[in-house]
mmCIF file of the N, C-alpha and C atoms, coordinates in Angstrom:
data_MODEL
# 
_entry.id   MODEL 
# 
loop_
_atom_site.group_PDB 
_atom_site.id 
_atom_site.type_symbol 
_atom_site.label_atom_id 
_atom_site.label_alt_id 
_atom_site.label_comp_id 
_atom_site.label_asym_id 
_atom_site.label_entity_id 
_atom_site.label_seq_id 
_atom_site.pdbx_PDB_ins_code 
_atom_site.Cartn_x 
_atom_site.Cartn_y 
_atom_site.Cartn_z 
_atom_site.occupancy 
_atom_site.B_iso_or_equiv 
_atom_site.pdbx_formal_charge 
_atom_site.auth_seq_id 
_atom_site.auth_comp_id 
_atom_site.auth_asym_id 
_atom_site.auth_atom_id 
_atom_site.pdbx_PDB_model_num 
ATOM 1   N N  . MET A 1 1  ? -5.679  29.539 9.083  1.00 0.00 ? 1  MET A N  1 
ATOM 2   C CA . MET A 1 1  ? -6.869  29.839 9.841  1.00 0.00 ? 1  MET A CA 1 
ATOM 3   C C  . MET A 1 1  ? -8.205  29.291 8.862  1.00 0.00 ? 1  MET A C  1 
ATOM 4   N N  . TYR A 1 2  ? -9.036  28.402 9.511  1.00 0.00 ? 2  TYR A N  1 
ATOM 5   C CA . TYR A 1 2  ? -10.353 28.058 8.744  1.00 0.00 ? 2  TYR A CA 1 
ATOM 6   C C  . TYR A 1 2  ? -11.446 28.513 9.447  1.00 0.00 ? 2  TYR A C  1 
ATOM 7   N N  . PHE A 1 3  ? -12.289 29.226 8.817  1.00 0.00 ? 3  PHE A N  1 
ATOM 8   C CA . PHE A 1 3  ? -13.681 29.611 9.396  1.00 0.00 ? 3  PHE A CA 1 
ATOM 9   C C  . PHE A 1 3  ? -14.840 28.542 8.881  1.00 0.00 ? 3  PHE A C  1 
ATOM 10  N N  . LEU A 1 4  ? -15.322 28.081 10.030 1.00 0.00 ? 4  LEU A N  1 
ATOM 11  C CA . LEU A 1 4  ? -16.514 27.130 9.542  1.00 0.00 ? 4  LEU A CA 1 
ATOM 12  C C  . LEU A 1 4  ? -17.715 27.493 10.290 1.00 0.00 ? 4  LEU A C  1 
ATOM 13  N N  . GLN A 1 5  ? -18.870 27.623 9.540  1.00 0.00 ? 5  GLN A N  1 
ATOM 14  C CA . GLN A 1 5  ? -20.142 27.967 10.097 1.00 0.00 ? 5  GLN A CA 1 
ATOM 15  C C  . GLN A 1 5  ? -21.092 27.067 9.460  1.00 0.00 ? 5  GLN A C  1 
ATOM 16  N N  . PHE A 1 6  ? -21.841 26.472 10.265 1.00 0.00 ? 6  PHE A N  1 
ATOM 17  C CA . PHE A 1 6  ? -22.860 25.507 9.864  1.00 0.00 ? 6  PHE A CA 1 
ATOM 18  C C  . PHE A 1 6  ? -24.369 26.222 10.087 1.00 0.00 ? 6  PHE A C  1 
ATOM 19  N N  . ALA A 1 7  ? -25.216 25.961 8.898  1.00 0.00 ? 7  ALA A N  1 
ATOM 20  C CA . ALA A 1 7  ? -26.645 26.295 8.825  1.00 0.00 ? 7  ALA A CA 1 
ATOM 21  C C  . ALA A 1 7  ? -27.451 25.168 9.034  1.00 0.00 ? 7  ALA A C  1 
ATOM 22  N N  . ASN A 1 8  ? -28.476 25.293 9.608  1.00 0.00 ? 8  ASN A N  1 
ATOM 23  C CA . ASN A 1 8  ? -29.442 24.125 9.800  1.00 0.00 ? 8  ASN A CA 1 
ATOM 24  C C  . ASN A 1 8  ? -29.777 23.575 8.407  1.00 0.00 ? 8  ASN A C  1 
ATOM 25  N N  . PRO A 1 9  ? -29.608 22.458 7.927  1.00 0.00 ? 9  PRO A N  1 
ATOM 26  C CA . PRO A 1 9  ? -30.109 22.159 6.573  1.00 0.00 ? 9  PRO A CA 1 
ATOM 27  C C  . PRO A 1 9  ? -31.392 22.007 6.340  1.00 0.00 ? 9  PRO A C  1 
ATOM 28  N N  . PHE A 1 10 ? -32.360 21.896 7.557  1.00 0.00 ? 10 PHE A N  1 
ATOM 29  C CA . PHE A 1 10 ? -33.707 21.907 7.470  1.00 0.00 ? 10 PHE A CA 1 
ATOM 30  C C  . PHE A 1 10 ? -34.326 23.355 7.087  1.00 0.00 ? 10 PHE A C  1 
ATOM 31  N N  . ALA A 1 11 ? -33.602 24.368 7.396  1.00 0.00 ? 11 ALA A N  1 
ATOM 32  C CA . ALA A 1 11 ? -34.001 25.636 7.292  1.00 0.00 ? 11 ALA A CA 1 
ATOM 33  C C  . ALA A 1 11 ? -34.313 26.185 5.792  1.00 0.00 ? 11 ALA A C  1 
ATOM 34  N N  . ILE A 1 12 ? -33.530 25.513 4.849  1.00 0.00 ? 12 ILE A N  1 
ATOM 35  C CA . ILE A 1 12 ? -33.397 25.742 3.410  1.00 0.00 ? 12 ILE A CA 1 
ATOM 36  C C  . ILE A 1 12 ? -33.875 24.450 2.699  1.00 0.00 ? 12 ILE A C  1 
ATOM 37  N N  . GLY A 1 13 ? -34.067 23.328 3.366  1.00 0.00 ? 13 GLY A N  1 
ATOM 38  C CA . GLY A 1 13 ? -34.151 22.018 2.740  1.00 0.00 ? 13 GLY A CA 1 
ATOM 39  C C  . GLY A 1 13 ? -35.688 21.634 2.717  1.00 0.00 ? 13 GLY A C  1 
ATOM 40  N N  . ILE A 1 14 ? -36.357 22.408 3.266  1.00 0.00 ? 14 ILE A N  1 
ATOM 41  C CA . ILE A 1 14 ? -38.116 22.122 3.246  1.00 0.00 ? 14 ILE A CA 1 
ATOM 42  C C  . ILE A 1 14 ? -38.778 23.075 2.392  1.00 0.00 ? 14 ILE A C  1 
ATOM 43  N N  . ASP A 1 15 ? -39.910 22.845 1.998  1.00 0.00 ? 15 ASP A N  1 
ATOM 44  C CA . ASP A 1 15 ? -40.745 23.656 1.436  1.00 0.00 ? 15 ASP A CA 1 
ATOM 45  C C  . ASP A 1 15 ? -41.952 23.981 2.288  1.00 0.00 ? 15 ASP A C  1 
ATOM 46  N N  . GLU A 1 16 ? -41.575 25.458 3.195  1.00 0.00 ? 16 GLU A N  1 
ATOM 47  C CA . GLU A 1 16 ? -42.528 25.732 4.258  1.00 0.00 ? 16 GLU A CA 1 
ATOM 48  C C  . GLU A 1 16 ? -44.002 26.208 3.760  1.00 0.00 ? 16 GLU A C  1 
ATOM 49  N N  . ALA A 1 17 ? -44.188 26.225 2.370  1.00 0.00 ? 17 ALA A N  1 
ATOM 50  C CA . ALA A 1 17 ? -45.364 26.589 1.992  1.00 0.00 ? 17 ALA A CA 1 
ATOM 51  C C  . ALA A 1 17 ? -46.334 25.353 1.952  1.00 0.00 ? 17 ALA A C  1 
ATOM 52  N N  . LYS A 1 18 ? -45.761 24.232 1.756  1.00 0.00 ? 18 LYS A N  1 
ATOM 53  C CA . LYS A 1 18 ? -46.467 22.974 1.562  1.00 0.00 ? 18 LYS A CA 1 
ATOM 54  C C  . LYS A 1 18 ? -46.727 22.025 2.596  1.00 0.00 ? 18 LYS A C  1 
ATOM 55  N N  . TRP A 1 19 ? -46.923 22.596 3.999  1.00 0.00 ? 19 TRP A N  1 
ATOM 56  C CA . TRP A 1 19 ? -47.213 21.774 5.115  1.00 0.00 ? 19 TRP A CA 1 
ATOM 57  C C  . TRP A 1 19 ? -48.447 21.261 4.899  1.00 0.00 ? 19 TRP A C  1 
ATOM 58  N N  . ASP A 1 20 ? -48.377 19.734 5.180  1.00 0.00 ? 20 ASP A N  1 
ATOM 59  C CA . ASP A 1 20 ? -49.649 19.037 4.826  1.00 0.00 ? 20 ASP A CA 1 
ATOM 60  C C  . ASP A 1 20 ? -50.378 18.585 6.285  1.00 0.00 ? 20 ASP A C  1 
ATOM 61  N N  . GLY A 1 21 ? -49.983 19.254 7.386  1.00 0.00 ? 21 GLY A N  1 
ATOM 62  C CA . GLY A 1 21 ? -50.506 18.988 8.792  1.00 0.00 ? 21 GLY A CA 1 
ATOM 63  C C  . GLY A 1 21 ? -49.655 17.911 9.536  1.00 0.00 ? 21 GLY A C  1 
ATOM 64  N N  . GLN A 1 22 ? -48.904 17.021 8.689  1.00 0.00 ? 22 GLN A N  1 
ATOM 65  C CA . GLN A 1 22 ? -47.996 16.108 9.314  1.00 0.00 ? 22 GLN A CA 1 
ATOM 66  C C  . GLN A 1 22 ? -46.422 16.295 9.022  1.00 0.00 ? 22 GLN A C  1 
ATOM 67  N N  . ALA A 1 23 ? -46.210 16.908 7.861  1.00 0.00 ? 23 ALA A N  1 
ATOM 68  C CA . ALA A 1 23 ? -44.827 17.039 7.601  1.00 0.00 ? 23 ALA A CA 1 
ATOM 69  C C  . ALA A 1 23 ? -44.701 18.177 6.655  1.00 0.00 ? 23 ALA A C  1 
ATOM 70  N N  . TYR A 1 24 ? -43.477 18.606 6.253  1.00 0.00 ? 24 TYR A N  1 
ATOM 71  C CA . TYR A 1 24 ? -43.029 19.580 5.114  1.00 0.00 ? 24 TYR A CA 1 
ATOM 72  C C  . TYR A 1 24 ? -42.192 18.458 4.041  1.00 0.00 ? 24 TYR A C  1 
ATOM 73  N N  . PRO A 1 25 ? -42.554 18.727 2.939  1.00 0.00 ? 25 PRO A N  1 
ATOM 74  C CA . PRO A 1 25 ? -41.829 17.848 1.890  1.00 0.00 ? 25 PRO A CA 1 
ATOM 75  C C  . PRO A 1 25 ? -40.540 18.624 1.646  1.00 0.00 ? 25 PRO A C  1 
ATOM 76  N N  . LEU A 1 26 ? -39.688 17.842 1.284  1.00 0.00 ? 26 LEU A N  1 
ATOM 77  C CA . LEU A 1 26 ? -38.383 18.351 0.853  1.00 0.00 ? 26 LEU A CA 1 
ATOM 78  C C  . LEU A 1 26 ? -38.509 19.066 -0.315 1.00 0.00 ? 26 LEU A C  1 
ATOM 79  N N  . ALA A 1 27 ? -37.519 20.385 -0.262 1.00 0.00 ? 27 ALA A N  1 
ATOM 80  C CA . ALA A 1 27 ? -37.539 21.286 -1.468 1.00 0.00 ? 27 ALA A CA 1 
ATOM 81  C C  . ALA A 1 27 ? -36.630 20.808 -2.583 1.00 0.00 ? 27 ALA A C  1 
ATOM 82  N N  . GLY A 1 28 ? -35.745 19.888 -2.481 1.00 0.00 ? 28 GLY A N  1 
ATOM 83  C CA . GLY A 1 28 ? -34.924 19.145 -3.425 1.00 0.00 ? 28 GLY A CA 1 
ATOM 84  C C  . GLY A 1 28 ? -33.834 18.546 -2.821 1.00 0.00 ? 28 GLY A C  1 
ATOM 85  N N  . LEU A 1 29 ? -33.033 18.100 -3.718 1.00 0.00 ? 29 LEU A N  1 
ATOM 86  C CA . LEU A 1 29 ? -31.930 17.162 -3.152 1.00 0.00 ? 29 LEU A CA 1 
ATOM 87  C C  . LEU A 1 29 ? -30.816 17.947 -2.488 1.00 0.00 ? 29 LEU A C  1 
ATOM 88  N N  . TYR A 1 30 ? -30.107 17.476 -1.528 1.00 0.00 ? 30 TYR A N  1 
ATOM 89  C CA . TYR A 1 30 ? -28.730 18.012 -1.021 1.00 0.00 ? 30 TYR A CA 1 
ATOM 90  C C  . TYR A 1 30 ? -27.733 17.663 -1.677 1.00 0.00 ? 30 TYR A C  1 
ATOM 91  N N  . ILE A 1 31 ? -27.305 18.749 -2.500 1.00 0.00 ? 31 ILE A N  1 
ATOM 92  C CA . ILE A 1 31 ? -26.254 18.529 -3.489 1.00 0.00 ? 31 ILE A CA 1 
ATOM 93  C C  . ILE A 1 31 ? -24.939 19.079 -2.913 1.00 0.00 ? 31 ILE A C  1 
ATOM 94  N N  . ASP A 1 32 ? -23.901 18.267 -2.802 1.00 0.00 ? 32 ASP A N  1 
ATOM 95  C CA . ASP A 1 32 ? -22.681 18.779 -2.267 1.00 0.00 ? 32 ASP A CA 1 
ATOM 96  C C  . ASP A 1 32 ? -22.049 19.717 -3.177 1.00 0.00 ? 32 ASP A C  1 
ATOM 97  N N  . GLY A 1 33 ? -21.612 20.799 -2.572 1.00 0.00 ? 33 GLY A N  1 
ATOM 98  C CA . GLY A 1 33 ? -20.931 21.885 -3.457 1.00 0.00 ? 33 GLY A CA 1 
ATOM 99  C C  . GLY A 1 33 ? -21.875 22.974 -4.282 1.00 0.00 ? 33 GLY A C  1 
ATOM 100 N N  . GLU A 1 34 ? -23.368 22.912 -3.843 1.00 0.00 ? 34 GLU A N  1 
ATOM 101 C CA . GLU A 1 34 ? -24.212 23.655 -4.521 1.00 0.00 ? 34 GLU A CA 1 
ATOM 102 C C  . GLU A 1 34 ? -24.039 25.149 -4.051 1.00 0.00 ? 34 GLU A C  1 
ATOM 103 N N  . ASP A 1 35 ? -24.238 26.148 -4.950 1.00 0.00 ? 35 ASP A N  1 
ATOM 104 C CA . ASP A 1 35 ? -24.154 27.442 -4.334 1.00 0.00 ? 35 ASP A CA 1 
ATOM 105 C C  . ASP A 1 35 ? -25.719 27.970 -4.463 1.00 0.00 ? 35 ASP A C  1 
ATOM 106 N N  . LEU A 1 36 ? -25.883 28.261 -3.074 1.00 0.00 ? 36 LEU A N  1 
ATOM 107 C CA . LEU A 1 36 ? -27.232 28.638 -2.697 1.00 0.00 ? 36 LEU A CA 1 
ATOM 108 C C  . LEU A 1 36 ? -27.500 29.991 -2.742 1.00 0.00 ? 36 LEU A C  1 
ATOM 109 N N  . SER A 1 37 ? -26.647 30.895 -3.214 1.00 0.00 ? 37 SER A N  1 
ATOM 110 C CA . SER A 1 37 ? -26.962 32.220 -3.345 1.00 0.00 ? 37 SER A CA 1 
ATOM 111 C C  . SER A 1 37 ? -28.233 32.447 -4.254 1.00 0.00 ? 37 SER A C  1 
ATOM 112 N N  . GLY A 1 38 ? -28.384 31.640 -5.328 1.00 0.00 ? 38 GLY A N  1 
ATOM 113 C CA . GLY A 1 38 ? -29.580 31.982 -6.246 1.00 0.00 ? 38 GLY A CA 1 
ATOM 114 C C  . GLY A 1 38 ? -30.994 31.613 -5.461 1.00 0.00 ? 38 GLY A C  1 
ATOM 115 N N  . LYS A 1 39 ? -31.025 30.831 -4.633 1.00 0.00 ? 39 LYS A N  1 
ATOM 116 C CA . LYS A 1 39 ? -32.153 30.496 -3.785 1.00 0.00 ? 39 LYS A CA 1 
ATOM 117 C C  . LYS A 1 39 ? -32.653 31.803 -2.956 1.00 0.00 ? 39 LYS A C  1 
ATOM 118 N N  . PHE A 1 40 ? -31.779 32.458 -2.708 1.00 0.00 ? 40 PHE A N  1 
ATOM 119 C CA . PHE A 1 40 ? -31.965 33.717 -1.730 1.00 0.00 ? 40 PHE A CA 1 
ATOM 120 C C  . PHE A 1 40 ? -30.965 34.974 -2.444 1.00 0.00 ? 40 PHE A C  1 
ATOM 121 N N  . PRO A 1 41 ? -31.521 35.498 -3.446 1.00 0.00 ? 41 PRO A N  1 
ATOM 122 C CA . PRO A 1 41 ? -30.524 36.457 -4.123 1.00 0.00 ? 41 PRO A CA 1 
ATOM 123 C C  . PRO A 1 41 ? -30.336 37.808 -3.393 1.00 0.00 ? 41 PRO A C  1 
ATOM 124 N N  . GLU A 1 42 ? -31.258 38.182 -2.505 1.00 0.00 ? 42 GLU A N  1 
ATOM 125 C CA . GLU A 1 42 ? -31.378 39.343 -1.788 1.00 0.00 ? 42 GLU A CA 1 
ATOM 126 C C  . GLU A 1 42 ? -31.380 39.100 -0.216 1.00 0.00 ? 42 GLU A C  1 
ATOM 127 N N  . TRP A 1 43 ? -30.674 39.665 0.518  1.00 0.00 ? 43 TRP A N  1 
ATOM 128 C CA . TRP A 1 43 ? -30.829 39.761 2.016  1.00 0.00 ? 43 TRP A CA 1 
ATOM 129 C C  . TRP A 1 43 ? -31.421 41.085 2.407  1.00 0.00 ? 43 TRP A C  1 
ATOM 130 N N  . ASP A 1 44 ? -32.281 41.113 3.516  1.00 0.00 ? 44 ASP A N  1 
ATOM 131 C CA . ASP A 1 44 ? -32.743 42.090 4.142  1.00 0.00 ? 44 ASP A CA 1 
ATOM 132 C C  . ASP A 1 44 ? -31.923 42.410 5.352  1.00 0.00 ? 44 ASP A C  1 
ATOM 133 N N  . ILE A 1 45 ? -31.076 43.613 5.364  1.00 0.00 ? 45 ILE A N  1 
ATOM 134 C CA . ILE A 1 45 ? -30.194 43.930 6.548  1.00 0.00 ? 45 ILE A CA 1 
ATOM 135 C C  . ILE A 1 45 ? -30.852 45.010 7.409  1.00 0.00 ? 45 ILE A C  1 
ATOM 136 N N  . LYS A 1 46 ? -31.029 44.513 8.576  1.00 0.00 ? 46 LYS A N  1 
ATOM 137 C CA . LYS A 1 46 ? -31.841 45.420 9.478  1.00 0.00 ? 46 LYS A CA 1 
ATOM 138 C C  . LYS A 1 46 ? -30.859 46.427 9.972  1.00 0.00 ? 46 LYS A C  1 
ATOM 139 N N  . GLN A 1 47 ? -31.038 47.702 9.898  1.00 0.00 ? 47 GLN A N  1 
ATOM 140 C CA . GLN A 1 47 ? -30.193 48.806 10.308 1.00 0.00 ? 47 GLN A CA 1 
ATOM 141 C C  . GLN A 1 47 ? -30.616 49.266 11.971 1.00 0.00 ? 47 GLN A C  1 
ATOM 142 N N  . SER A 1 48 ? -29.628 49.929 12.684 1.00 0.00 ? 48 SER A N  1 
ATOM 143 C CA . SER A 1 48 ? -29.808 50.294 14.015 1.00 0.00 ? 48 SER A CA 1 
ATOM 144 C C  . SER A 1 48 ? -31.108 51.027 14.313 1.00 0.00 ? 48 SER A C  1 
ATOM 145 N N  . ASP A 1 49 ? -31.634 51.857 12.940 1.00 0.00 ? 49 ASP A N  1 
ATOM 146 C CA . ASP A 1 49 ? -32.833 52.715 13.192 1.00 0.00 ? 49 ASP A CA 1 
ATOM 147 C C  . ASP A 1 49 ? -34.033 51.682 12.849 1.00 0.00 ? 49 ASP A C  1 
ATOM 148 N N  . GLY A 1 50 ? -33.816 50.452 12.741 1.00 0.00 ? 50 GLY A N  1 
ATOM 149 C CA . GLY A 1 50 ? -35.081 49.597 12.501 1.00 0.00 ? 50 GLY A CA 1 
ATOM 150 C C  . GLY A 1 50 ? -35.348 49.461 10.965 1.00 0.00 ? 50 GLY A C  1 
ATOM 151 N N  . SER A 1 51 ? -34.753 50.377 9.981  1.00 0.00 ? 51 SER A N  1 
ATOM 152 C CA . SER A 1 51 ? -35.082 50.141 8.747  1.00 0.00 ? 51 SER A CA 1 
ATOM 153 C C  . SER A 1 51 ? -34.534 49.144 8.016  1.00 0.00 ? 51 SER A C  1 
ATOM 154 N N  . LEU A 1 52 ? -34.728 48.734 6.934  1.00 0.00 ? 52 LEU A N  1 
ATOM 155 C CA . LEU A 1 52 ? -34.124 47.507 6.189  1.00 0.00 ? 52 LEU A CA 1 
ATOM 156 C C  . LEU A 1 52 ? -33.613 47.872 4.847  1.00 0.00 ? 52 LEU A C  1 
ATOM 157 N N  . VAL A 1 53 ? -32.395 47.341 4.844  1.00 0.00 ? 53 VAL A N  1 
ATOM 158 C CA . VAL A 1 53 ? -31.796 47.681 3.498  1.00 0.00 ? 53 VAL A CA 1 
ATOM 159 C C  . VAL A 1 53 ? -31.693 46.369 2.724  1.00 0.00 ? 53 VAL A C  1 
ATOM 160 N N  . LYS A 1 54 ? -32.002 46.408 1.566  1.00 0.00 ? 54 LYS A N  1 
ATOM 161 C CA . LYS A 1 54 ? -31.668 45.064 0.653  1.00 0.00 ? 54 LYS A CA 1 
ATOM 162 C C  . LYS A 1 54 ? -30.070 45.086 0.220  1.00 0.00 ? 54 LYS A C  1 
ATOM 163 N N  . CYS A 1 55 ? -29.603 43.998 0.122  1.00 0.00 ? 55 CYS A N  1 
ATOM 164 C CA . CYS A 1 55 ? -28.214 43.881 -0.621 1.00 0.00 ? 55 CYS A CA 1 
ATOM 165 C C  . CYS A 1 55 ? -28.229 42.304 -1.101 1.00 0.00 ? 55 CYS A C  1 
ATOM 166 N N  . SER A 1 56 ? -27.330 42.250 -2.192 1.00 0.00 ? 56 SER A N  1 
ATOM 167 C CA . SER A 1 56 ? -26.982 41.013 -2.787 1.00 0.00 ? 56 SER A CA 1 
ATOM 168 C C  . SER A 1 56 ? -26.490 40.031 -1.753 1.00 0.00 ? 56 SER A C  1 
ATOM 169 N N  . SER A 1 57 ? -26.855 38.767 -2.016 1.00 0.00 ? 57 SER A N  1 
ATOM 170 C CA . SER A 1 57 ? -26.521 37.790 -0.997 1.00 0.00 ? 57 SER A CA 1 
ATOM 171 C C  . SER A 1 57 ? -25.060 37.403 -1.308 1.00 0.00 ? 57 SER A C  1 
ATOM 172 N N  . PRO A 1 58 ? -24.306 36.917 -0.272 1.00 0.00 ? 58 PRO A N  1 
ATOM 173 C CA . PRO A 1 58 ? -22.936 36.367 -0.648 1.00 0.00 ? 58 PRO A CA 1 
ATOM 174 C C  . PRO A 1 58 ? -23.186 35.036 -1.007 1.00 0.00 ? 58 PRO A C  1 
ATOM 175 N N  . HIS A 1 59 ? -22.060 34.346 -1.488 1.00 0.00 ? 59 HIS A N  1 
ATOM 176 C CA . HIS A 1 59 ? -22.129 33.145 -2.144 1.00 0.00 ? 59 HIS A CA 1 
ATOM 177 C C  . HIS A 1 59 ? -21.992 32.249 -0.653 1.00 0.00 ? 59 HIS A C  1 
ATOM 178 N N  . GLU A 1 60 ? -22.887 31.320 -0.891 1.00 0.00 ? 60 GLU A N  1 
ATOM 179 C CA . GLU A 1 60 ? -22.883 30.149 0.241  1.00 0.00 ? 60 GLU A CA 1 
ATOM 180 C C  . GLU A 1 60 ? -22.995 28.999 -0.457 1.00 0.00 ? 60 GLU A C  1 
ATOM 181 N N  . TYR A 1 61 ? -22.014 28.092 -0.058 1.00 0.00 ? 61 TYR A N  1 
ATOM 182 C CA . TYR A 1 61 ? -22.127 26.620 -0.693 1.00 0.00 ? 61 TYR A CA 1 
ATOM 183 C C  . TYR A 1 61 ? -22.480 25.575 0.284  1.00 0.00 ? 61 TYR A C  1 
ATOM 184 N N  . ARG A 1 62 ? -23.274 24.593 0.005  1.00 0.00 ? 62 ARG A N  1 
ATOM 185 C CA . ARG A 1 62 ? -23.650 23.544 0.799  1.00 0.00 ? 62 ARG A CA 1 
ATOM 186 C C  . ARG A 1 62 ? -22.704 22.280 0.596  1.00 0.00 ? 62 ARG A C  1 
ATOM 187 N N  . HIS A 1 63 ? -22.272 21.635 1.516  1.00 0.00 ? 63 HIS A N  1 
ATOM 188 C CA . HIS A 1 63 ? -21.194 20.437 1.746  1.00 0.00 ? 63 HIS A CA 1 
ATOM 189 C C  . HIS A 1 63 ? -21.853 19.661 2.899  1.00 0.00 ? 63 HIS A C  1 
ATOM 190 N N  . THR A 1 64 ? -21.455 18.380 2.487  1.00 0.00 ? 64 THR A N  1 
ATOM 191 C CA . THR A 1 64 ? -21.786 17.285 3.610  1.00 0.00 ? 64 THR A CA 1 
ATOM 192 C C  . THR A 1 64 ? -20.597 17.432 4.454  1.00 0.00 ? 64 THR A C  1 
ATOM 193 N N  . LEU A 1 65 ? -20.960 16.886 5.751  1.00 0.00 ? 65 LEU A N  1 
ATOM 194 C CA . LEU A 1 65 ? -19.980 16.969 6.811  1.00 0.00 ? 65 LEU A CA 1 
ATOM 195 C C  . LEU A 1 65 ? -18.895 16.140 6.310  1.00 0.00 ? 65 LEU A C  1 
ATOM 196 N N  . GLY A 1 66 ? -18.989 15.087 5.654  1.00 0.00 ? 66 GLY A N  1 
ATOM 197 C CA . GLY A 1 66 ? -17.833 14.185 5.176  1.00 0.00 ? 66 GLY A CA 1 
ATOM 198 C C  . GLY A 1 66 ? -16.915 15.119 4.347  1.00 0.00 ? 66 GLY A C  1 
ATOM 199 N N  . THR A 1 67 ? -17.427 15.923 3.327  1.00 0.00 ? 67 THR A N  1 
ATOM 200 C CA . THR A 1 67 ? -16.548 16.790 2.595  1.00 0.00 ? 67 THR A CA 1 
ATOM 201 C C  . THR A 1 67 ? -15.768 17.726 3.337  1.00 0.00 ? 67 THR A C  1 
ATOM 202 N N  . VAL A 1 68 ? -16.358 18.292 4.389  1.00 0.00 ? 68 VAL A N  1 
ATOM 203 C CA . VAL A 1 68 ? -15.731 19.231 5.344  1.00 0.00 ? 68 VAL A CA 1 
ATOM 204 C C  . VAL A 1 68 ? -14.621 18.773 6.053  1.00 0.00 ? 68 VAL A C  1 
ATOM 205 N N  . LEU A 1 69 ? -14.980 17.574 6.726  1.00 0.00 ? 69 LEU A N  1 
ATOM 206 C CA . LEU A 1 69 ? -14.041 16.755 7.490  1.00 0.00 ? 69 LEU A CA 1 
ATOM 207 C C  . LEU A 1 69 ? -12.882 16.261 6.806  1.00 0.00 ? 69 LEU A C  1 
ATOM 208 N N  . ASN A 1 70 ? -13.145 15.804 5.638  1.00 0.00 ? 70 ASN A N  1 
ATOM 209 C CA . ASN A 1 70 ? -12.179 15.125 4.576  1.00 0.00 ? 70 ASN A CA 1 
ATOM 210 C C  . ASN A 1 70 ? -11.217 16.163 4.178  1.00 0.00 ? 70 ASN A C  1 
ATOM 211 N N  . GLY A 1 71 ? -11.815 17.322 3.852  1.00 0.00 ? 71 GLY A N  1 
ATOM 212 C CA . GLY A 1 71 ? -11.055 18.518 3.259  1.00 0.00 ? 71 GLY A CA 1 
ATOM 213 C C  . GLY A 1 71 ? -10.011 18.989 4.409  1.00 0.00 ? 71 GLY A C  1 
ATOM 214 N N  . MET A 1 72 ? -10.540 19.040 5.698  1.00 0.00 ? 72 MET A N  1 
ATOM 215 C CA . MET A 1 72 ? -9.755  19.604 6.580  1.00 0.00 ? 72 MET A CA 1 
ATOM 216 C C  . MET A 1 72 ? -8.561  18.559 6.782  1.00 0.00 ? 72 MET A C  1 
ATOM 217 N N  . ALA A 1 73 ? -8.882  17.357 6.929  1.00 0.00 ? 73 ALA A N  1 
ATOM 218 C CA . ALA A 1 73 ? -7.750  16.277 7.146  1.00 0.00 ? 73 ALA A CA 1 
ATOM 219 C C  . ALA A 1 73 ? -6.745  16.350 6.211  1.00 0.00 ? 73 ALA A C  1 
ATOM 220 N N  . ARG A 1 74 ? -7.286  16.538 4.737  1.00 0.00 ? 74 ARG A N  1 
ATOM 221 C CA . ARG A 1 74 ? -6.339  16.691 3.624  1.00 0.00 ? 74 ARG A CA 1 
ATOM 222 C C  . ARG A 1 74 ? -5.058  17.731 3.999  1.00 0.00 ? 74 ARG A C  1 
# 
């Protein structure tokens, strides 16, 4: 069994603080295999009572579509 989930690369690929009225600049290179957990070291998890609990983020790795498809084909 293989679980595959995609995040929108623009959600973490742009620098939202630097909107210039026309576009957002890229925050960095899209590096295949990059561990993204350092960019978001903590997550706020909403509880059923509405409170937030901080927890360490899981490891999330960025991969190109070619890497994913070729890996599954292998």
